[in-house]
C-alpha positions as CSV (number, residue, x, y, z in Angstrom):
1,M,191.4,65.0,-83.3
2,Y,187.7,65.7,-83.1
3,S,186.7,68.6,-80.8
4,V,183.4,69.6,-79.4
5,Y,184.7,73.1,-79.1
6,R,184.8,73.9,-82.8
7,P,183.8,77.5,-83.6
8,E,180.5,76.6,-85.3
9,R,179.4,74.6,-82.2
10,T,180.5,77.3,-79.8
11,N,178.5,79.7,-82.0
12,I,175.4,77.6,-81.6
13,F,175.7,77.7,-77.8
14,Y,176.1,81.5,-77.8
15,R,173.2,81.9,-80.2
16,Y,170.9,79.7,-78.1
17,H,171.9,81.6,-75.0
18,N,171.3,85.0,-76.6
19,Q,168.0,84.1,-78.2
20,T,166.8,82.6,-74.9
21,K,167.8,85.7,-73.0
22,E,166.1,87.9,-75.6
23,V,162.8,86.0,-75.3
24,L,162.9,86.2,-71.5
25,V,163.5,90.0,-71.6
26,S,160.7,90.4,-74.1
27,V,158.3,88.3,-71.8
28,Q,159.3,90.4,-68.8
29,R,158.7,93.7,-70.7
30,M,155.3,92.4,-72.0
31,E,154.3,91.3,-68.5
32,E,155.2,94.7,-67.0
33,S,153.3,96.5,-69.8
34,L,150.2,94.4,-69.2
35,K,150.4,95.0,-65.5
36,R,150.5,98.7,-66.1
37,L,147.6,98.5,-68.5
38,K,145.5,96.4,-66.1
39,K,146.3,98.8,-63.3
40,V,145.1,101.8,-65.4
41,K,141.9,99.9,-66.4
42,S,141.2,98.8,-62.8
43,G,141.4,102.3,-61.5
44,G,144.7,101.7,-59.5
45,Q,143.7,98.5,-57.8
46,N,146.1,95.6,-57.6
47,P,145.8,93.8,-60.9
48,T,147.2,90.6,-59.6
49,A,144.7,90.3,-56.7
50,N,142.6,87.8,-58.5
51,N,145.4,85.4,-59.4
52,N,144.6,83.0,-56.6
53,V,142.0,80.3,-56.6
54,E,141.6,78.6,-53.3
55,G,145.2,79.5,-52.4
56,N,146.6,78.0,-55.6
57,K,148.4,80.3,-58.0
58,I,147.2,80.2,-61.6
59,L,150.0,80.0,-64.2
60,T,150.0,83.0,-66.4
61,D,151.0,82.9,-70.0
62,D,154.3,84.5,-69.0
63,D,154.8,81.8,-66.4
64,K,154.1,79.1,-69.0
65,I,156.6,80.6,-71.4
66,R,159.3,80.7,-68.7
67,L,158.6,77.1,-67.7
68,Q,158.9,76.0,-71.3
69,I,162.2,77.9,-71.8
70,Q,163.5,76.2,-68.6
71,L,162.5,72.8,-69.9
72,D,164.0,73.5,-73.3
73,A,167.3,74.8,-71.8
74,T,167.5,71.7,-69.6
75,Y,167.0,69.4,-72.6
76,F,169.6,71.4,-74.6
77,A,172.1,71.1,-71.7
78,E,171.5,67.4,-71.4
79,K,172.1,66.9,-75.2
80,V,175.3,69.0,-75.0
81,I,176.6,66.9,-72.1
82,I,175.9,63.7,-74.1
83,L,177.7,65.2,-77.0
84,I,180.7,66.1,-74.9
85,H,180.9,62.8,-73.2
86,G,180.6,61.0,-76.5
87,V,183.5,62.9,-78.0
88,I,185.7,62.5,-74.9
89,A,185.0,58.8,-74.5
């Protein structure tokens, strides 16, 4: 019988999860580091005070990375569901 839960496939899921988590942690650390640097350069003023243009928030590079990871994870999950349903059917 063919199983979607074979060890090599499960390993792919764990690797994907771990690498995604690693990227998100790295992005968060970089974001915090940049905020501290901007704060030092601005003399202690709020470094995010200029992020609004007419009330609309500008997407930062960090936000774009997070959005792309969300899109990628959603796509990955959809493909896994298709794979599982294809095996079960």
